TORTI-172087 format. One record per residue: residue in three letters; x, y, z of N, C-alpha, C in turn. Coordinates in nm, 4 decimals. Each point is the difference from the previous one (the first is absolute). Example, Ala and Ser with C-alpha at 12.3 -4.5 7.8 and 13.67 -1.06 7.14 Angstrom:
% TORTI-172087
REC; Ala; 1.3190; -0.5690; 0.7800; -0.0890; 0.1190; 0.0000; 0.0900; 0.1200; 0.0000
REC; Ser; -0.0350; 0.1050; -0.0720; 0.0820; 0.1190; 0.0060; -0.0770; 0.1090; 0.0730
% end
This chain:
% TORTI-172087
REC; Met; -0.3563; 0.3914; -0.5388; -0.1167; -0.1576; 0.0052; -0.0406; -0.1475; -0.0793
REC; Arg; 0.1189; 0.0154; -0.0840; -0.0100; -0.0988; -0.0959; -0.0166; -0.0925; 0.0434
REC; Ile; 0.1333; -0.0417; 0.1558; -0.0054; -0.1324; 0.0051; -0.1322; 0.0028; 0.0147
REC; Ile; -0.0527; 0.1093; 0.1291; -0.1037; -0.0231; 0.0842; -0.1113; -0.0775; -0.0940
REC; Arg; 0.0152; 0.0757; -0.1374; -0.1591; -0.0545; -0.0676; 0.0461; -0.1744; -0.0529
REC; Arg; 0.1868; 0.0451; 0.0234; 0.0048; -0.1486; -0.0645; -0.1132; -0.1767; 0.1214
REC; Ile; 0.1045; 0.0036; 0.0978; -0.0643; -0.0257; 0.1034; -0.1532; 0.0265; 0.0534
REC; Thr; -0.0472; 0.1462; -0.0126; -0.1657; -0.0980; -0.0735; -0.0717; -0.0469; -0.0206
REC; Ala; 0.0426; -0.0564; -0.1620; -0.0382; -0.0655; -0.0598; 0.0360; -0.1934; 0.0707
REC; Leu; 0.0498; 0.0567; 0.0017; 0.0856; -0.1518; -0.0207; -0.0660; -0.0506; 0.1215
REC; Val; -0.1210; 0.0790; 0.1667; -0.0110; -0.0529; 0.0549; -0.1713; 0.0619; 0.0343
REC; Leu; -0.0646; 0.0341; -0.0666; -0.1715; 0.0619; -0.0163; -0.0016; -0.0710; -0.0658
REC; Ala; -0.0303; -0.0706; -0.0040; -0.1321; -0.0939; -0.0775; -0.1318; -0.0664; 0.0437
REC; Leu; -0.1302; 0.0096; -0.0191; 0.0387; -0.0229; 0.1068; -0.1581; -0.1095; -0.0929
REC; Gly; 0.0004; -0.1043; 0.0897; -0.0700; -0.0686; -0.0491; -0.1599; -0.0380; 0.0264
REC; Leu; -0.0391; -0.1401; -0.1019; -0.1780; -0.0016; 0.0720; -0.0230; -0.0524; 0.1445
REC; Leu; -0.1103; 0.1050; 0.0727; 0.0591; -0.0301; 0.1744; -0.1734; -0.0068; -0.0903
REC; Gly; -0.1050; -0.1346; 0.0277; -0.0982; -0.0608; -0.0329; -0.0871; -0.0057; -0.1403
REC; Thr; -0.0472; -0.0976; -0.0518; -0.1047; -0.0412; -0.1120; -0.1943; -0.0298; 0.0329
REC; Ala; -0.0237; 0.0037; 0.1035; -0.1038; 0.0026; 0.0937; -0.1016; 0.1050; -0.1106
REC; Ala; 0.0467; 0.0486; 0.0374; -0.0644; 0.1750; -0.0731; -0.0126; 0.0398; -0.1685
REC; Ala; 0.1153; -0.1039; -0.0838; 0.0214; -0.0071; -0.1237; -0.0962; -0.1003; 0.0520
REC; Gln; -0.0741; -0.1186; 0.0024; -0.0049; -0.1441; -0.0806; -0.2293; 0.0675; 0.0313
REC; Glu; 0.0055; 0.1398; 0.0542; -0.0755; 0.0208; 0.0608; -0.1237; 0.1015; -0.1620
REC; Gly; 0.1671; 0.0660; -0.0484; -0.0311; 0.1069; -0.0676; 0.0229; 0.1115; -0.0223
REC; Lys; 0.0438; 0.0752; 0.1989; 0.0073; 0.1017; 0.0364; 0.1161; -0.0140; 0.0851
REC; Leu; 0.1394; 0.0906; -0.0769; 0.0972; 0.0337; 0.0938; 0.0433; 0.1423; 0.0595
REC; Lys; 0.0672; -0.0029; 0.1149; 0.0426; 0.0319; 0.0344; 0.1168; 0.0578; 0.0278
REC; Ile; 0.0000; 0.0880; -0.0588; 0.1236; 0.0863; -0.0002; 0.0448; 0.1396; 0.0811
REC; Ala; 0.1361; -0.0477; -0.0371; 0.0705; 0.1760; 0.1204; 0.1580; -0.0503; -0.0720
REC; Thr; -0.0105; 0.2093; 0.0025; 0.1043; -0.0065; -0.0565; 0.0917; 0.0974; 0.1437
REC; Val; 0.2009; -0.0022; -0.0136; 0.0464; 0.0581; 0.1545; 0.1575; 0.0701; -0.1368
REC; Asp; -0.0318; 0.1207; 0.0538; 0.2336; 0.0534; -0.0674; 0.0681; -0.0594; 0.0453
REC; Met; 0.0280; -0.1163; 0.0092; 0.2001; -0.0461; 0.0514; 0.0653; 0.0502; 0.0234
REC; Gln; 0.0285; 0.1139; -0.1127; 0.1308; 0.1317; 0.0212; -0.0400; 0.0438; 0.1175
REC; Asn; -0.1054; 0.1013; 0.0034; -0.0249; 0.0511; 0.0924; -0.0047; -0.0573; 0.1141
REC; Leu; -0.0527; -0.1198; 0.0710; -0.0039; -0.0707; 0.1326; 0.0906; -0.0153; 0.0322
REC; Phe; 0.1341; 0.0218; -0.1322; 0.1783; -0.0473; 0.0609; 0.0378; 0.1349; -0.0203
REC; Lys; -0.0958; 0.0707; -0.0345; 0.1389; 0.1778; 0.0258; -0.0542; 0.0321; 0.0590
REC; Glu; -0.1182; -0.0114; 0.0866; -0.0699; 0.0352; 0.1167; 0.0015; -0.0130; 0.1720
REC; Tyr; 0.0203; -0.1593; -0.0742; 0.0588; -0.0669; 0.1308; 0.2090; 0.0425; 0.0818
REC; His; -0.1058; 0.0149; 0.1029; 0.1194; 0.0416; 0.1725; 0.1433; -0.0413; -0.0187
REC; Arg; -0.0451; -0.2177; -0.0639; 0.1882; -0.0491; 0.0121; 0.0012; 0.0004; -0.1270
REC; Thr; -0.0348; 0.1177; -0.1169; 0.0277; 0.0159; -0.0421; 0.1067; 0.0812; -0.0402
REC; Asn; -0.0144; 0.0983; 0.0384; 0.0049; 0.1680; 0.0229; 0.1480; -0.0127; 0.1897
REC; Asp; -0.0723; -0.1764; 0.0069; 0.1574; -0.0177; 0.1314; 0.1430; -0.0837; -0.0324
REC; Ala; -0.0847; -0.0778; -0.1123; 0.1659; -0.0689; -0.0385; 0.0122; 0.1235; -0.1162
REC; Gln; -0.0477; 0.0534; -0.0735; 0.0946; 0.1200; -0.0586; 0.0549; 0.0847; 0.0346
REC; Lys; 0.0200; 0.0211; 0.1589; 0.0525; 0.0614; 0.0952; 0.1391; -0.0446; 0.0332
REC; Gln; 0.0377; -0.1291; -0.0210; 0.0590; -0.0687; 0.0504; 0.0699; -0.0206; -0.0305
REC; Ile; -0.0127; 0.0089; -0.1664; 0.1097; -0.0616; -0.1810; 0.0187; 0.1675; 0.0365
REC; Asn; -0.0531; 0.1217; -0.0051; 0.0510; 0.0538; -0.0584; 0.1659; 0.0923; 0.1556
REC; Val; -0.0770; -0.0615; 0.1155; 0.1107; -0.0019; 0.0986; 0.1334; -0.0872; -0.0236
REC; Glu; 0.0116; -0.1175; -0.0745; 0.0992; -0.1002; -0.0647; 0.0487; 0.0492; -0.0782
REC; Arg; -0.0752; 0.0625; -0.0933; 0.0328; 0.0814; -0.1315; 0.0958; 0.0930; 0.0386
REC; Ala; -0.0018; 0.1177; 0.0583; 0.0579; 0.0560; 0.0727; 0.0993; -0.0391; 0.0662
REC; Arg; 0.0630; -0.0714; 0.0440; 0.0685; -0.0464; 0.0887; 0.0940; -0.0604; -0.1048
REC; Ile; -0.0362; -0.0710; -0.1187; 0.0942; -0.0421; -0.1361; -0.0139; 0.1129; -0.0327
REC; Gln; -0.0307; 0.1091; -0.0106; 0.0970; 0.1213; -0.0630; 0.1227; 0.0511; 0.0637
REC; Lys; -0.0888; 0.0590; 0.0786; 0.0836; 0.0054; 0.0946; 0.1765; -0.0713; 0.0528
REC; Glu; -0.0210; -0.1235; 0.0105; 0.1607; -0.0814; -0.0211; 0.0228; 0.0575; -0.1502
REC; Asn; -0.0546; -0.0449; -0.0803; 0.0600; 0.0516; -0.1469; 0.0392; 0.1704; 0.0708
REC; Asn; -0.0182; 0.0483; -0.0311; 0.0488; 0.1620; 0.0581; 0.1391; 0.0047; 0.0514
REC; Glu; 0.0002; -0.0925; 0.0628; 0.1204; 0.0041; 0.0834; 0.1473; -0.0912; -0.0896
REC; Arg; -0.0616; -0.0874; -0.0578; 0.0523; -0.0293; -0.0787; 0.0443; 0.0709; -0.1243
REC; Leu; -0.0900; 0.0474; -0.0297; 0.0195; 0.1318; -0.1393; 0.1533; 0.1493; 0.0887
REC; Ala; -0.0631; -0.0443; 0.1691; 0.0996; 0.1493; -0.0121; 0.1228; -0.0716; 0.0318
REC; Arg; 0.0488; -0.1027; 0.0103; 0.1032; -0.0530; 0.0330; 0.0912; -0.0627; -0.1537
REC; Ile; -0.0824; 0.0785; -0.0987; 0.0346; -0.0290; -0.1363; 0.1075; 0.0692; -0.0421
REC; Arg; -0.1771; 0.1362; 0.0012; 0.0648; 0.1269; -0.0573; 0.1756; 0.0974; 0.0834
REC; Glu; 0.0133; -0.1157; 0.1443; 0.0473; 0.0744; 0.0152; 0.1552; -0.0723; -0.0919
REC; Leu; -0.0133; -0.1270; 0.0026; 0.0866; 0.0239; -0.0600; 0.0353; -0.0429; -0.1432
REC; Asp; -0.0687; 0.0608; -0.0772; -0.0393; 0.0740; -0.1089; 0.0520; 0.1209; 0.0251
REC; Thr; 0.0228; 0.1232; 0.0432; 0.0224; 0.1481; 0.0574; 0.1380; -0.0203; 0.0085
REC; Asp; 0.0582; -0.1460; 0.1296; 0.1796; 0.0051; -0.0206; 0.0629; -0.0222; -0.1297
REC; Leu; -0.1009; -0.1299; -0.0612; 0.0266; -0.0100; -0.1491; 0.0419; 0.1345; -0.1052
REC; Gln; -0.0867; 0.0864; 0.0307; 0.0444; 0.1278; -0.0820; 0.0537; 0.1003; 0.0351
REC; Asn; 0.0393; -0.0160; 0.1290; 0.1115; 0.0534; 0.1146; 0.1726; -0.0559; -0.0739
REC; Met; -0.0118; -0.1479; -0.0501; 0.1140; -0.0187; -0.0014; -0.0193; -0.0270; -0.1040
REC; Arg; -0.0712; -0.0119; -0.1168; 0.0061; 0.0443; -0.1167; 0.0671; 0.1300; -0.0562
REC; Lys; 0.0140; 0.0859; 0.0912; 0.0313; 0.1096; -0.0447; 0.1908; 0.0318; 0.0697
REC; Gln; -0.0141; -0.0430; 0.0731; 0.1549; 0.0190; 0.0694; 0.0698; -0.1908; -0.0565
REC; Leu; -0.0528; -0.0150; -0.1237; 0.0282; -0.0632; -0.1607; 0.0421; 0.0379; -0.1384
REC; Asp; -0.0544; 0.0864; 0.0365; -0.0206; 0.1383; -0.1307; 0.0805; 0.0850; 0.0515
REC; Asp; 0.0508; 0.1097; 0.1074; 0.1091; 0.0640; 0.1061; 0.1691; -0.0392; -0.0783
REC; Pro; 0.0531; 0.0675; -0.1096; 0.1036; 0.0035; -0.0433; 0.0844; 0.0273; 0.1201
REC; Ser; -0.0175; 0.0156; 0.0865; 0.1010; 0.0937; 0.1438; 0.0351; -0.1420; 0.0656
REC; Ile; -0.1123; -0.0327; -0.0071; 0.0708; -0.1670; 0.0514; 0.0444; -0.1181; -0.0512
REC; Ser; 0.1066; -0.0411; 0.1400; 0.1232; -0.1492; -0.1315; -0.0503; -0.0359; -0.0078
REC; Asp; 0.0142; -0.1290; -0.0966; -0.0183; -0.1571; -0.0037; -0.0436; -0.0933; 0.0296
REC; Ser; 0.1327; -0.0351; 0.1322; 0.0013; -0.0719; 0.0834; -0.1491; 0.0233; 0.0865
REC; Lys; -0.0324; 0.1112; 0.0417; -0.0777; 0.0774; 0.0167; -0.1536; -0.0728; -0.0516
REC; Lys; 0.0056; 0.0365; -0.1402; -0.1906; 0.0238; -0.0261; 0.0360; -0.2099; -0.0277
REC; Gln; 0.1402; -0.0343; -0.0830; -0.0863; -0.1116; 0.0770; -0.0162; -0.0760; 0.1485
REC; Glu; 0.0116; 0.0696; 0.0835; -0.0527; -0.0209; 0.0954; -0.1130; -0.0084; 0.0740
REC; Val; -0.0823; 0.0917; -0.0870; -0.1386; 0.1222; -0.0386; -0.0140; -0.1417; -0.0660
REC; Tyr; 0.0331; -0.0328; -0.0624; -0.1567; -0.0814; -0.1145; 0.0579; -0.0775; 0.0288
REC; Arg; 0.0360; -0.1233; 0.0871; -0.0512; -0.1323; 0.0700; -0.1106; 0.0478; 0.0692
REC; Asp; 0.0494; 0.0300; 0.1307; -0.1431; 0.0495; 0.0102; -0.1465; 0.0716; -0.0581
REC; Trp; 0.0263; 0.1049; -0.1048; -0.1257; 0.0034; -0.1409; -0.0082; -0.1526; 0.0146
REC; Gln; 0.0553; -0.1266; -0.0460; -0.1166; -0.0364; -0.0714; -0.0128; -0.1505; 0.1163
REC; Met; 0.0786; 0.0262; 0.1406; -0.1363; -0.0597; 0.1363; -0.0686; -0.0111; -0.0222
REC; Lys; 0.0195; 0.1976; 0.0937; -0.1483; 0.0926; -0.0341; -0.1677; -0.0283; -0.0968
REC; Gln; 0.1237; -0.0391; -0.1491; -0.1996; -0.0072; -0.1375; 0.0233; -0.1363; 0.1101
REC; Asn; 0.0962; -0.0297; -0.0553; -0.0929; -0.2349; 0.0330; -0.0534; -0.0065; 0.1455
REC; Glu; 0.0148; 0.1046; 0.0396; -0.0984; -0.0186; 0.1398; -0.1728; 0.0239; 0.0185
REC; Gly; 0.0746; 0.1432; -0.0487; -0.1304; 0.0345; -0.1113; -0.0890; -0.0693; -0.0379
REC; Ile; 0.0660; -0.0121; -0.1169; -0.0606; -0.1263; -0.1281; -0.1381; -0.1475; 0.1625
REC; Ala; 0.0982; -0.0322; 0.0324; -0.0837; -0.1109; 0.1174; -0.0346; 0.0898; 0.0664
REC; Leu; 0.0209; 0.0971; 0.0805; -0.1189; 0.0319; 0.0871; -0.1102; 0.0060; -0.0975
REC; Asp; 0.0691; 0.0279; -0.1275; -0.2008; 0.0785; -0.0401; -0.0624; -0.1199; -0.1160
REC; Arg; 0.0165; -0.0782; 0.0217; 0.0247; -0.1505; -0.0221; -0.1655; -0.0467; 0.0499
REC; Glu; 0.1124; -0.0275; 0.1051; -0.0777; -0.0971; 0.1407; -0.1197; 0.0988; 0.0843
REC; Arg; 0.0631; 0.1431; -0.0037; -0.1410; 0.1485; 0.0307; -0.1567; -0.0582; -0.0990
REC; Arg; 0.0609; -0.0389; -0.1406; -0.1203; -0.0245; -0.0408; -0.0868; -0.1206; -0.0359
REC; Glu; 0.1226; -0.1189; 0.0564; -0.0647; -0.1137; 0.0342; -0.1428; -0.0826; 0.0801
REC; Phe; 0.1089; 0.1244; 0.1175; -0.0745; 0.0254; 0.1458; -0.1138; 0.0756; -0.0625
REC; Leu; 0.0074; 0.0924; -0.0990; -0.1253; 0.0612; 0.0450; -0.1961; -0.0843; -0.0969
REC; Gln; 0.0483; -0.0484; -0.1243; -0.0221; -0.1310; -0.0636; -0.0762; -0.1371; 0.1516
REC; Arg; 0.1299; 0.0545; 0.0262; -0.0775; -0.1653; 0.0920; -0.0595; 0.0151; 0.0647
REC; Arg; -0.0491; 0.1549; 0.0641; -0.0598; 0.0501; 0.1672; -0.1434; 0.0014; -0.0786
REC; Asn; 0.0049; 0.0986; -0.1740; -0.1026; -0.0109; -0.0146; -0.0643; -0.0682; -0.0573
REC; Gln; 0.0984; -0.1272; -0.1084; -0.1077; -0.0769; 0.0695; -0.1003; -0.0984; 0.0384
REC; Ala; 0.1357; -0.0475; 0.1639; -0.1026; -0.0256; 0.0665; -0.0904; 0.0546; 0.0922
REC; Leu; -0.0134; 0.1729; -0.0027; -0.0921; 0.1168; 0.0074; -0.1697; -0.0604; -0.0626
REC; Asn; 0.0189; -0.0349; -0.2039; -0.0994; -0.0628; -0.0424; -0.0825; -0.0314; 0.0624
REC; Glu; 0.1059; -0.1085; 0.0164; -0.0624; -0.1708; 0.0280; -0.0439; 0.0462; 0.0558
REC; Lys; 0.0241; 0.0472; 0.1600; -0.0396; 0.0066; 0.1274; -0.2314; 0.0811; -0.0773
REC; Met; 0.0537; 0.1530; -0.0721; -0.1369; -0.0078; -0.0049; -0.0667; -0.0740; 0.0117
REC; Val; 0.0256; -0.0769; -0.1933; -0.0927; -0.0496; -0.0326; -0.0103; -0.1723; 0.0492
REC; Gln; 0.0479; -0.0656; 0.1119; -0.0494; 0.0188; 0.0881; -0.1204; -0.0104; 0.1341
REC; Arg; 0.0437; 0.1189; 0.0358; -0.0408; 0.1154; 0.0775; -0.1648; 0.0566; -0.1281
REC; Met; -0.0355; -0.0115; -0.0512; -0.0273; 0.0943; -0.0658; -0.2148; -0.1447; -0.0049
REC; Lys; 0.1434; -0.1014; -0.0787; -0.0969; -0.1403; -0.0128; -0.1019; -0.0454; 0.1084
REC; Gly; 0.1229; 0.0571; 0.1061; -0.0561; -0.0913; 0.1417; -0.1468; 0.0806; 0.0116
REC; Ile; 0.0262; 0.1624; -0.0243; -0.1776; 0.1106; 0.0120; -0.0669; -0.0696; -0.0954
REC; Leu; 0.0430; 0.0525; -0.1262; -0.1158; -0.0359; -0.1127; -0.1086; -0.1991; 0.0452
REC; Glu; 0.0824; -0.0813; 0.0209; -0.0154; -0.0949; 0.0598; -0.1345; -0.0181; 0.1308
REC; Glu; 0.0302; 0.1247; 0.0346; -0.0856; 0.0128; 0.1962; -0.1251; 0.0500; -0.0425
REC; Ile; 0.0151; 0.1345; -0.0988; -0.1628; 0.0174; -0.0871; -0.0268; -0.1655; -0.0130
REC; Arg; 0.0284; 0.0189; -0.1568; -0.0769; -0.0725; -0.0048; -0.0414; -0.1293; 0.0297
REC; Lys; 0.0011; -0.0921; 0.1276; -0.0591; -0.0561; 0.1152; -0.1039; 0.0809; 0.0620
REC; Leu; -0.0265; 0.1221; -0.0067; -0.0338; 0.0577; 0.0786; -0.1648; 0.0743; -0.1148
REC; Val; 0.0390; -0.0224; -0.1025; -0.0492; 0.0436; -0.1647; -0.0673; -0.1661; 0.0325
REC; Glu; 0.0909; -0.1622; 0.0225; -0.0844; -0.0728; -0.0398; -0.0875; -0.0392; 0.1590
REC; Glu; 0.0640; 0.0407; 0.1158; -0.1669; -0.0091; 0.0607; -0.0420; 0.0833; 0.0594
REC; Gln; -0.0605; 0.1386; -0.1254; -0.0883; 0.0475; 0.0610; -0.1097; -0.0685; -0.1125
REC; Ala; 0.0436; 0.0126; -0.0893; -0.0362; -0.1155; -0.1643; -0.0992; -0.0581; 0.0783
REC; Lys; 0.0208; -0.1497; 0.0663; -0.0063; -0.0499; 0.0463; -0.1352; 0.0352; 0.1298
REC; Lys; 0.0153; 0.0897; 0.0500; -0.0717; 0.0977; 0.1247; -0.1347; -0.0363; -0.0679
REC; Glu; 0.0063; 0.1681; -0.1315; -0.1455; 0.0270; -0.0871; -0.0093; -0.1224; -0.0619
REC; Asp; 0.0823; -0.0772; -0.0589; -0.0964; -0.1204; -0.0310; 0.0503; 0.0606; -0.1739
REC; Tyr; 0.1079; 0.1173; -0.1167; 0.0466; -0.0161; -0.0842; -0.0177; -0.1153; -0.0976
REC; Asp; 0.0157; 0.0509; -0.0778; 0.0117; -0.1785; -0.0524; 0.0837; 0.0289; -0.1426
REC; Tyr; 0.0076; 0.1639; -0.0128; 0.1814; 0.0458; -0.0683; 0.0529; 0.0907; 0.0038
REC; Val; 0.1327; 0.1331; 0.0262; 0.0625; 0.0801; 0.1203; 0.0855; 0.0327; -0.0992
REC; Phe; -0.0593; 0.0830; -0.0538; 0.1312; 0.0687; -0.1344; 0.0424; 0.1056; 0.0359
REC; Asp; 0.1968; 0.0072; -0.0404; 0.0170; 0.0765; 0.0758; 0.0515; 0.1079; -0.1572
REC; Lys; -0.0977; 0.1410; 0.0235; 0.0110; 0.0731; -0.1012; 0.1537; 0.0824; -0.0714
REC; Ser; 0.0514; -0.0022; 0.0971; 0.0950; 0.0479; 0.0228; 0.0720; -0.0076; -0.0950
REC; Gly; 0.0035; -0.2096; -0.0631; 0.0822; -0.0710; -0.0414; -0.0044; 0.0484; -0.1462
REC; Leu; 0.1752; -0.0100; -0.0767; -0.0341; 0.0348; -0.1217; 0.0941; -0.0833; -0.0973
REC; Ser; -0.0421; -0.0263; -0.0839; 0.0619; -0.0971; -0.1254; 0.0938; 0.0253; -0.0375
REC; Thr; 0.1306; -0.0937; -0.0566; 0.0850; 0.0403; -0.1022; 0.0025; 0.0660; -0.0688
REC; Ser; -0.1105; 0.0633; -0.0518; 0.0062; 0.1155; -0.0881; -0.0524; 0.1525; 0.0590
REC; Gln; 0.0011; -0.0186; 0.1380; -0.0309; 0.0691; 0.1071; -0.1057; 0.0705; -0.0288
REC; Val; -0.1697; -0.0756; 0.0062; -0.0923; 0.0496; -0.0379; -0.0612; -0.1217; 0.1740
REC; Pro; -0.1055; 0.0988; -0.0115; -0.0920; -0.0883; 0.1442; -0.0679; -0.0899; -0.0259
REC; Phe; 0.0603; -0.1422; 0.0202; -0.0963; -0.0971; 0.0303; -0.1572; 0.0030; 0.0371
REC; Leu; -0.0245; 0.0340; 0.1083; -0.1617; 0.0781; 0.0596; -0.0705; 0.1377; -0.1183
REC; Leu; 0.0232; -0.0620; -0.1379; -0.0927; 0.2082; -0.0329; -0.1385; -0.0231; 0.0598
REC; Tyr; -0.0782; -0.0966; 0.0330; -0.1828; 0.0220; 0.0140; 0.0111; -0.1281; 0.0937
REC; Thr; -0.1618; 0.0263; 0.1122; -0.0389; -0.0131; 0.0846; -0.1187; -0.0293; -0.0075
REC; Lys; -0.0859; -0.0656; -0.0280; -0.1356; 0.0492; 0.0633; -0.0068; -0.0595; 0.1928
REC; Asp; -0.0189; 0.1166; 0.0818; -0.1443; -0.0362; 0.1352; 0.1313; -0.0625; 0.0319
REC; Ala; 0.1393; 0.0769; 0.0032; 0.1483; -0.0723; 0.0404; 0.0205; 0.0829; 0.1757
REC; Thr; -0.0008; -0.0540; 0.0630; 0.0080; 0.0846; 0.2038; 0.1766; 0.0545; -0.0407
REC; Asp; 0.0349; 0.0969; 0.0478; 0.1528; 0.0638; 0.0601; -0.0123; -0.0325; 0.1449
REC; Ile; 0.1141; -0.1408; 0.0275; 0.0358; 0.0123; 0.1228; 0.1552; 0.0806; 0.0114
REC; Thr; 0.0556; 0.0515; -0.0685; 0.1129; 0.0542; 0.0363; -0.0351; 0.0822; 0.1545
REC; Ala; -0.0829; 0.0490; 0.0476; -0.0050; 0.1054; 0.1193; 0.0038; -0.0048; 0.0789
REC; Val; -0.0925; -0.1369; 0.0192; 0.0225; -0.1460; 0.0426; 0.1010; -0.0978; 0.0642
REC; Leu; 0.0143; 0.0068; -0.0807; 0.1653; -0.0841; 0.0434; 0.1029; 0.0608; 0.0558
REC; Leu; 0.0877; 0.1519; -0.0457; 0.0015; 0.1206; -0.0110; -0.0246; -0.0088; 0.2228
REC; Glu; -0.1276; 0.0580; -0.0384; -0.0079; 0.0563; 0.1999; 0.0410; -0.1640; 0.0086
REC; Asp; -0.0182; -0.1842; 0.0278; 0.0806; -0.0844; 0.0821; 0.1297; 0.0442; 0.0171
REC; Leu; 0.0945; 0.0427; -0.1149; 0.0645; -0.0421; -0.0126; 0.0871; 0.0854; 0.0286
REC; Asn; 0.0021; 0.0825; 0.0389; 0.0593; 0.1041; 0.0989; -0.0746; 0.0648; 0.1033
REC; Lys; -0.1307; -0.1227; 0.0481; -0.0663; 0.0639; 0.1926; 0.1603; -0.0309; 0.0236
REC; Asp; 0.0616; -0.0514; 0.0772; 0.1597; -0.0190; 0.0651; 0.1067; 0.0450; -0.0645
REC; Ala; -0.0571; 0.1526; -0.0761; 0.1318; 0.0744; -0.0244; 0.0866; 0.1399; 0.0752
REC; Pro; 0.1137; -0.0433; 0.0203; 0.0570; 0.1229; 0.1599; -0.0816; 0.1169; -0.0707
REC; Ala; -0.0353; 0.1612; 0.0862; 0.0436; 0.0652; -0.0628; 0.0708; 0.1007; -0.0388
REC; Glu; -0.0137; 0.0499; -0.0722; 0.1465; 0.0588; -0.1047; -0.0090; 0.1745; 0.0723
REC; Pro; 0.1775; 0.0503; 0.0296; 0.0716; 0.0881; 0.1175; -0.1354; 0.0634; -0.1346
REC; Ala; -0.0175; 0.1446; 0.0962; -0.0592; 0.1355; -0.1130; 0.1233; 0.0283; -0.0296
REC; Gly; -0.0958; 0.0585; -0.1544; 0.0809; 0.0272; -0.0647; 0.0742; -0.1089; -0.1034
REC; Glu; 0.0399; -0.1046; -0.0045; 0.0827; -0.1177; -0.0320; -0.0816; -0.0627; -0.1336
REC; Glu; 0.0029; 0.0311; -0.0241; -0.0498; -0.1317; -0.1507; 0.0500; -0.1392; -0.0840
REC; Ala; -0.1079; -0.1077; -0.0325; 0.1019; -0.0623; 0.0049; 0.0658; -0.0010; -0.1882
REC; Ala; 0.1219; -0.0626; 0.0761; 0.0801; 0.0416; -0.1851; -0.0704; -0.1836; -0.0453
REC; Ala; -0.0755; 0.0732; -0.1888; 0.0023; -0.1073; -0.1397; 0.0786; -0.1227; -0.0101
REC; Pro; -0.0606; -0.0906; -0.0326; 0.1044; -0.0877; -0.0270; 0.0796; 0.0149; -0.0820
REC; Glu; 0.1359; -0.0306; 0.0108; 0.0823; 0.0581; -0.1022; 0.0798; -0.1350; -0.0683
REC; Ala; 0.0486; -0.0235; -0.0869; 0.0343; -0.0858; -0.0839; 0.1640; 0.0129; 0.0111
REC; Pro; 0.0106; -0.1228; 0.0624; 0.1716; 0.0143; 0.0538; 0.0997; -0.0197; -0.0394
REC; Ala; 0.1424; 0.0778; 0.0547; 0.0782; 0.0588; -0.0725; 0.1241; -0.1053; -0.0623
REC; Glu; -0.0121; 0.0895; -0.1323; 0.1147; -0.0269; -0.1413; 0.1068; 0.0241; 0.0199
REC; Gly; 0.1784; -0.0003; -0.0282; 0.0655; 0.0321; 0.0195; 0.0050; 0.1485; 0.0977
REC; Gly; 0.1341; -0.0312; -0.0046; 0.0506; 0.1675; 0.0722; 0.0951; 0.0555; -0.1117
REC; Glu; 0.1077; 0.1181; 0.0411; 0.0938; 0.0303; -0.0905; 0.0939; -0.0583; 0.0243
% end
């Protein structure tokens, strides 16, 4: 969730929407819970499901690479036993040792390639997730702005926003209207029906490195 909080902090600043009411001495203020809108928006869950599918695909390929490396490791252990076997001739041991070296180098190379693959694919997936989530947040921000203009609000404050010290920016407002529910209904008006028994996946942070 930390990466989503960082994305949210980058795109959820909502500016002044009008000054006429301020000049008259009375402001029309609204609040919105951007974190809740983001979490409950059906496009957020759709994007998360797609990310999870891609993450599972990466893990599957990583497991296949690990399986080959473990096969080589088993071969190396068996060859080591032959090298320690006093009943095997020296000439045979030299042949086994050459094969052991080749397999060991192959295993090292395969593991290096696997780690590079995992880092490369996870980094690309993280970047894709960041771009998708930023796009969704920008879509929500525009909807907030449209609603604010429609209702002639002077200010709209994100009540879920936190400062760098993790203290809410908005501590108190007088006579502010919370427009979160109205916006959420608008966002999800075209949401596809969820299959029976299926729960929406909560947004997750992108995968880090693997084994």
